[in-house]
C-alpha positions in Angstrom: 24.3 -8.5 -30.3 24.5 -12.1 -29.6 21.5 -14.4 -29.9 20.9 -17.1 -27.2 19.3 -19.4 -29.7 19.4 -23.0 -28.3 20.4 -25.5 -30.7 17.7 -28.4 -31.0 18.1 -31.9 -31.4 17.9 -34.2 -34.7 16.8 -37.8 -35.2 17.4 -40.1 -37.9 16.7 -43.9 -38.5 19.3 -45.9 -40.0 19.9 -49.4 -41.6 23.2 -50.8 -42.7 23.6 -53.5 -45.3 26.5 -55.9 -45.9 28.4 -58.2 -43.5 27.2 -56.4 -40.3 25.9 -59.3 -38.1 28.3 -61.7 -36.0 31.2 -59.0 -36.3 30.4 -57.0 -33.1 28.8 -54.3 -35.2 26.3 -53.3 -32.5 28.7 -53.2 -29.9 30.9 -50.8 -32.0 28.0 -48.6 -32.9 26.9 -48.3 -29.2 30.6 -47.2 -28.3 30.7 -44.6 -31.1 27.3 -43.3 -30.4 28.1 -42.8 -26.8 31.4 -41.1 -27.7 29.4 -38.6 -29.7 26.9 -38.1 -27.0 24.1 -39.6 -28.9 21.0 -41.6 -27.6 19.0 -44.2 -29.3 19.3 -47.9 -30.1 20.5 -50.5 -32.4 19.5 -54.1 -33.3 19.8 -56.9 -35.8 17.3 -57.6 -38.0 16.0 -60.9 -39.5 17.0 -59.7 -43.0 20.6 -59.6 -41.9 20.9 -55.9 -41.5 21.5 -53.6 -38.5 18.7 -51.1 -37.8 18.4 -48.4 -35.3 17.6 -44.8 -34.3 20.0 -41.8 -33.4 19.0 -38.7 -31.6 21.4 -35.9 -30.6 23.1 -32.7 -31.9 23.2 -32.4 -35.7 26.9 -32.4 -36.1 27.2 -35.6 -33.9 24.4 -37.1 -36.2 26.6 -36.3 -39.2 29.7 -37.7 -37.8 27.7 -41.0 -36.8 26.2 -41.2 -40.4 29.7 -41.0 -41.8 31.1 -43.9 -39.4 28.0 -46.0 -40.2 28.6 -45.7 -43.9 32.5 -46.1 -43.8 34.0 -47.4 -40.6 31.7 -49.8 -38.6 33.3 -52.6 -36.6 36.7 -53.9 -37.6 35.5 -57.0 -39.3 32.4 -55.8 -41.0 31.9 -55.2 -44.7 29.5 -52.4 -45.2 27.6 -52.4 -48.5 25.5 -49.3 -47.8 23.9 -47.3 -45.2 20.3 -46.0 -45.5 18.9 -43.0 -43.5 15.3 -42.0 -43.2 12.7 -40.0 -41.1 15.3 -37.5 -40.3 14.3 -34.2 -38.8 14.3 -31.9 -35.8 13.0 -33.1 -32.2 12.5 -30.8 -29.3 14.3 -33.4 -26.9 15.8 -36.8 -26.9 13.3 -39.6 -26.2 16.1 -41.9 -24.9 18.5 -41.5 -22.1 21.2 -43.8 -23.5 22.3 -45.7 -26.4 21.3 -49.3 -26.1 21.6 -52.5 -27.9 18.3 -54.1 -28.4 17.8 -57.9 -28.8 
């Protein structure tokens, strides 16, 4: 008997360290998140990092986490990516994935 359990959404905050400003990192992050069907936002910080929040299906979040850790934009140099406040949410709080300034 098949169960009709609806998969919930996951959220996580992320911060990427390294040469991630001035290399179109936010634009590429927005493009990749949109391709994966994720919602949320990304912004530069005064500390030279890129910070944001992702919401969406767990498998898409996992794909995005790998992308943030290993790929990024073509000219970036990622030192590390940190993830926190990760957990289930009943629905996405965002309609799109936006770049915040």
